[in-house]
Kinemage of the C-alpha trace (Angstrom):
@kinemage 1
@onewidth
@group {chain A} dominant
@subgroup {mainchain}
@vectorlist {calphas} color= white
{ca met a 1} P -9.692 -7.928 6.609
{ca lys a 2} L -9.654 -9.955 3.538
{ca thr a 3} L -7.384 -7.236 1.797
{ca lys a 4} L -4.808 -7.472 4.725
{ca leu a 5} L -4.817 -11.205 4.613
{ca leu a 6} L -4.458 -11.385 0.912
{ca thr a 7} L -1.525 -9.003 0.998
{ca thr a 8} L 0.272 -10.668 3.716
{ca ala a 9} L -0.381 -13.985 2.268
{ca val a 10} L 0.905 -13.029 -1.335
{ca leu a 11} L 4.054 -11.456 0.251
{ca leu a 12} L 4.610 -14.536 2.346
{ca thr a 13} L 3.996 -16.834 -0.604
{ca leu a 14} L 6.534 -14.950 -2.556
{ca gly a 15} L 9.007 -15.379 0.155
{ca leu a 16} L 9.598 -11.613 0.519
{ca ala a 17} L 8.145 -10.857 3.712
{ca gly a 18} L 10.874 -10.841 6.418
{ca gln a 19} L 11.880 -9.029 9.629
{ca ala a 20} L 10.878 -5.405 10.382
{ca gln a 21} L 12.615 -2.739 8.206
{ca ala a 22} L 15.316 -0.459 9.776
{ca glu a 23} L 14.258 1.497 12.815
{ca asp a 24} L 14.243 4.804 10.824
{ca val a 25} L 11.090 3.684 8.802
{ca pro a 26} L 8.070 3.985 11.142
{ca cys a 27} L 6.154 1.142 9.568
{ca asn a 28} L 2.737 1.963 10.866
{ca thr a 29} L 2.501 5.445 9.223
{ca leu a 30} L 1.929 6.660 5.636
{ca pro a 31} L 5.361 8.574 5.678
{ca gly a 32} L 6.765 5.174 6.643
{ca leu a 33} L 5.086 3.492 3.579
{ca tyr a 34} L 6.288 6.159 1.410
{ca ala a 35} L 9.934 5.813 2.732
{ca ala a 36} L 9.619 1.926 2.520
{ca thr a 37} L 8.669 2.194 -1.124
{ca gly a 38} L 11.730 4.097 -1.888
{ca his a 39} L 13.722 1.004 -0.436
{ca leu a 40} L 12.534 -1.119 -3.219
{ca ser a 41} L 14.328 -1.586 -6.452
{ca phe a 42} L 12.112 -1.141 -9.615
{ca thr a 43} L 12.865 -1.972 -13.253
{ca asn a 44} L 10.941 1.278 -14.214
{ca gln a 45} L 11.311 4.529 -12.360
{ca lys a 46} L 7.826 5.360 -13.305
{ca asp a 47} L 6.522 2.553 -11.180
{ca leu a 48} L 8.272 3.788 -8.117
{ca asp a 49} L 6.938 7.431 -8.855
{ca ala a 50} L 3.469 6.118 -9.289
{ca leu a 51} L 3.405 4.180 -5.848
{ca gln a 52} L 4.793 7.019 -4.131
{ca gly a 53} L 2.309 9.403 -5.785
{ca lys a 54} L -0.543 7.133 -4.428
{ca val a 55} L 0.966 7.329 -1.026
{ca thr a 56} L 1.130 11.117 -1.133
{ca glu a 57} L -2.581 11.372 -2.379
{ca ala a 58} L -3.545 9.069 0.570
{ca met a 59} L -1.598 11.317 2.999
{ca asp a 60} L -3.593 14.450 1.315
{ca lys a 61} L -6.907 12.636 1.671
{ca thr a 62} L -6.124 11.720 5.195
{ca ala a 63} L -5.334 15.308 6.093
{ca glu a 64} L -8.608 16.403 4.345
{ca gly a 65} L -10.546 13.821 6.567
{ca lys a 66} L -11.493 11.819 3.671
{ca thr a 67} L -10.668 8.413 5.104
{ca cys a 68} L -12.521 6.374 2.461
{ca asp a 69} L -10.771 8.129 -0.426
{ca ala a 70} L -7.359 7.580 1.283
{ca thr a 71} L -8.165 3.958 1.571
{ca gln a 72} L -9.080 3.705 -1.935
{ca lys a 73} L -5.653 5.230 -2.884
{ca leu a 74} L -3.962 2.684 -0.628
{ca arg a 75} L -5.905 -0.187 -2.221
{ca asp a 76} L -4.682 1.220 -5.646
{ca tyr a 77} L -1.097 1.233 -4.346
{ca glu a 78} L -1.559 -2.372 -3.015
{ca ser a 79} L -3.007 -3.580 -6.391
{ca lys a 80} L -0.281 -2.002 -8.438
{ca leu a 81} L 2.492 -3.402 -6.072
{ca leu a 82} L 1.122 -7.047 -6.306
{ca asn a 83} L 0.730 -6.845 -10.162
{ca leu a 84} L 4.423 -5.878 -10.156
{ca leu a 85} L 5.646 -8.442 -7.786
{ca gly a 86} L 3.327 -11.072 -9.631
{ca ala a 87} L 4.471 -10.371 -13.092
{ca thr a 88} L 6.196 -13.180 -15.048
{ca lys a 89} L 9.337 -11.295 -14.815
{ca pro a 90} L 9.014 -9.296 -11.589
{ca lys a 91} L 9.320 -5.525 -11.961
{ca val a 92} L 10.211 -4.819 -8.388
{ca glu a 93} L 12.595 -6.524 -5.678
{ca glu a 94} L 13.208 -6.043 -2.192
{ca val a 95} L 16.624 -4.414 -1.557
{ca tyr a 96} L 16.658 -4.378 2.247
{ca pro a 97} L 15.074 -7.530 4.028
{ca gly a 98} L 11.951 -6.585 5.559
{ca thr a 99} L 10.877 -3.798 3.227
{ca leu a 100} L 7.738 -5.706 1.968
{ca ala a 101} L 6.789 -6.710 5.492
{ca cys a 102} L 6.990 -3.051 6.618
{ca ile a 103} L 4.750 -2.223 3.495
{ca ser a 104} L 2.436 -4.748 4.383
{ca met a 105} L 2.263 -3.436 7.884
{ca ala a 106} L 1.587 0.092 6.769
{ca leu a 107} L -1.257 -0.898 4.487
{ca asp a 108} L -2.720 -3.006 7.316
{ca met a 109} L -2.586 -0.085 9.753
{ca asn a 110} L -4.008 2.463 7.465
{ca ile a 111} L -6.478 0.772 5.310
{ca asp a 112} L -10.137 1.519 6.925
{ca glu a 113} L -12.066 -1.719 6.464
{ca ser a 114} L -15.209 0.269 7.300
{ca cys a 115} L -15.079 1.900 4.058
{ca asp a 116} L -16.342 -1.381 2.581
{ca ala a 117} L -19.624 -1.068 4.354
{ca ala a 118} L -22.831 -1.224 2.016
{ca gly a 119} L -23.761 2.183 2.857
{ca asp a 120} L -20.468 3.822 1.699
{ca pro a 121} L -21.019 5.204 -1.732
{ca pro a 122} L -18.099 4.743 -4.310
{ca arg a 123} L -15.469 7.513 -4.643
{ca gly a 124} L -16.873 10.706 -5.817
{ca lys a 125} L -20.452 9.738 -5.618
{ca gly a 126} L -22.910 10.820 -2.984
{ca pro a 127} L -26.193 8.951 -1.999
{ca lys a 128} L -28.825 8.604 -4.713
{ca lys a 129} L -31.684 11.027 -4.402
């Protein structure tokens, strides 16, 4: 919940969240997140590739039933995007109004907050014996 509120608050504070993206982008899905990321303008193509790579990894983890690993990939995505947006000279900008709102919605719908439970081990680590 804190992550969702933080992302939405930052996007709104930056004045970048707007109306929903075009109808062809299903904002509540990971493929929609991938597509919406492509609707942003980056100063460095590597940043776009890295963000879309994180979404692809999240889709793969979801298909494998590894929800918490997918959530971590989405949190990595979110962190990188917020860093790019918050840079002194922003390294990404919205080309189509509402793209960042769509991204925020996709993150909200696909990040599993239960992965923050105290009993959930960090990625790649099982319970201590």
